[in-house]
C-alpha positions in Angstrom: 0.0 0.0 0.0 1.3 3.5 -0.9 0.4 6.4 1.3 -1.0 9.4 -0.5 1.8 11.5 0.8 4.3 9.6 -1.3 2.8 11.2 -4.4 2.9 14.8 -3.0 5.0 17.2 -5.1 6.6 18.3 -1.8 7.8 14.8 -0.9 11.6 14.7 -0.5 12.1 11.2 1.1 10.4 7.9 0.5 10.5 4.7 2.7 8.4 1.6 3.3 6.9 0.5 6.6 6.5 -3.2 7.5 3.1 -4.6 8.7 2.0 -3.7 12.2 2.5 0.1 12.0 -0.3 2.6 11.9 0.3 6.3 10.9 -0.4 8.9 13.6 -1.5 12.3 12.1 0.6 14.6 14.3 -0.5 17.9 12.7 -4.2 16.9 12.7 -4.2 15.8 16.4 -2.4 18.9 17.6 -4.8 21.1 15.6 -7.9 19.3 16.9 -6.7 19.7 20.5 -7.1 23.5 20.0 -10.6 23.3 18.5 -13.7 24.2 20.5 -14.9 21.7 23.0 -17.8 20.5 20.7 -15.2 19.6 18.0 -12.5 18.2 20.3 -15.0 16.1 22.2 -14.1 12.8 20.5 -10.5 13.4 21.7 -11.5 13.1 25.3 -9.3 10.5 26.9 -6.5 10.9 24.4 -4.5 13.3 26.5 -1.3 11.2 26.3 -1.5 10.9 22.6 -2.0 14.7 22.2 0.9 15.3 24.5 3.0 12.9 22.5 2.0 14.7 19.2 3.0 18.1 20.6 6.3 16.6 22.0 7.2 15.1 18.6 6.4 18.1 16.6 8.5 20.2 19.0 11.6 18.1 18.2 11.0 18.3 14.4 9.2 15.1 13.7 7.4 15.1 10.3 6.1 11.5 10.3 5.0 9.2 13.1 3.7 5.6 13.2 2.5 3.5 16.1 3.8 -0.1 16.0 1.8 -3.0 17.5 3.3 -6.5 17.4 2.8 -9.7 19.3 5.6 -10.9 21.6 5.9 -14.4 20.3 8.9 -15.2 22.5 7.0 -15.0 25.7 3.2 -14.8 26.4 2.2 -13.4 23.0 1.3 -10.0 24.6 1.4 -6.8 22.7 4.7 -5.0 22.0 4.3 -1.2 21.4 6.8 0.9 19.6 6.9 4.3 18.0 8.5 5.2 14.7 9.3 8.8 13.8 11.0 10.6 10.9 12.6 14.0 11.5 15.1 16.2 9.7 18.3 17.7 11.1 20.1 20.5 9.2 23.8 20.3 9.1 26.8 22.1 7.7 27.9 20.5 4.4 30.2 17.5 4.6 30.7 14.3 2.5 27.8 12.0 3.4 30.1 9.3 4.6 31.6 11.8 7.1 28.2 12.8 8.3 27.2 9.2 8.9 30.4 8.5 10.7 29.9 11.5 13.0 26.4 10.4 13.9 27.7 6.9 14.7 30.3 8.1 17.1 28.6 11.1 18.8 26.4 9.6 21.6 28.5 8.8 24.6 25.7 6.7 26.1 25.3 4.5 23.0 24.9 0.8 23.6 25.3 -0.2 20.0 26.9 1.5 17.0 27.2 0.4 13.4 27.6 1.9 9.9 25.2 1.1 7.1 25.7 0.9 3.4 22.2 1.6 2.0 21.0 1.9 -1.6 20.6 5.7 -1.0 24.1 6.0 0.4 26.0 5.8 3.7 24.2 5.8 7.0 24.7 4.8 10.6 22.6 3.1 13.3 22.8 3.9 17.0 21.1 2.3 19.9 20.6 4.2 23.2 18.6 3.9 26.4 16.8 7.1 27.5 14.6 8.2 30.3 10.9 8.2 29.5 9.6 11.9 29.2 7.5 12.5 32.3 4.7 14.1 30.2 3.9 10.8 28.6 3.0 9.2 31.9 4.5 5.7 30.9 5.6 3.2 33.5 8.9 2.0 32.1 11.4 1.2 34.9 13.9 -0.1 32.3 13.8 3.2 30.4 13.1 3.7 26.7 15.0 1.8 24.1 15.7 4.1 21.1 17.2 2.8 17.9 18.1 5.6 15.4 19.2 5.5 11.8 21.0 8.6 10.6 20.7 8.9 6.8 22.4 11.9 5.2 20.6 13.5 2.2 22.1 13.7 -1.3 23.1 17.4 -0.9 25.0 16.7 2.4 23.2 19.5 4.2 20.4 17.5 5.9 20.1 14.2 7.8 17.0 12.1 7.9 16.6 10.8 11.4 14.6 7.5 11.5 13.9 6.4 15.0 12.2 3.4 16.8 11.4 3.8 20.5 9.9 1.1 22.7 9.8 0.1 26.4 10.4 -3.5 25.3 14.2 -3.1 26.0 14.7 -6.9 26.1 13.9 -7.0 22.3 16.7 -4.6 21.4 18.2 -6.9 18.7 14.8 -7.3 17.0 14.1 -3.6 16.9 17.6 -3.0 15.5 16.8 -5.5 12.7 13.4 -3.8 12.1 14.8 -0.3 11.8 17.7 -1.5 9.6 15.1 -3.0 7.3 13.1 0.3 7.2 16.3 2.3 6.6 17.2 0.0 3.6 14.1 1.2 1.8 14.9 4.9 2.1 15.2 6.9 -1.1 15.7 10.6 -1.8 14.7 10.2 -5.4 11.1 9.4 -6.3 10.9 5.6 -6.7 7.3 6.0 -8.0 8.2 8.2 -10.9 8.4 5.4 -13.4 5.1 3.9 -12.1 3.4 7.3 -12.5 4.5 7.6 -16.1 2.9 4.3 -17.1 -0.6 5.1 -18.6 -3.6 3.5 -17.0 -5.0 0.5 -18.7 -8.7 0.2 -19.3 
């Protein structure tokens, strides 16, 4: 399935999400929270989601998905995760240098690796962070965050793809998952050739 945003003339990055992820409309949720009570009524009880939307927008997220998968290694219970895409501007440098810098920057990193993607060099970093208090989550083990840093073609921006979850014991699986997502990233429209094919009757 192709999201409608993939065909937007303003699109500047494309990627594919695996099954189990549902898009979260950050802009729409935040806007709805400021609507009159009669309009925002259906959002009653979604306070944590609204706080999350504002938090993500505040750090530059432009895309967000909620992941729900079954824990087939234990009791089959649900595993929740959050995928986000954000942009970070940077001074120009060769993309391999930008990727290397990102891989060596976090002092608290638990895992570091470089990636050789179809769209160019990238890096993957795993960290453990404290859960933001405004989310109200009970996560004594902290929040596992796996981040792929993918420099753009012009060497002046970095696409930040991140997976966060409280299921810290599944770190290896989430690294594999984000690595697979990062492998689909393209900064050139992969649908261009498809769009040029005339519709058949």
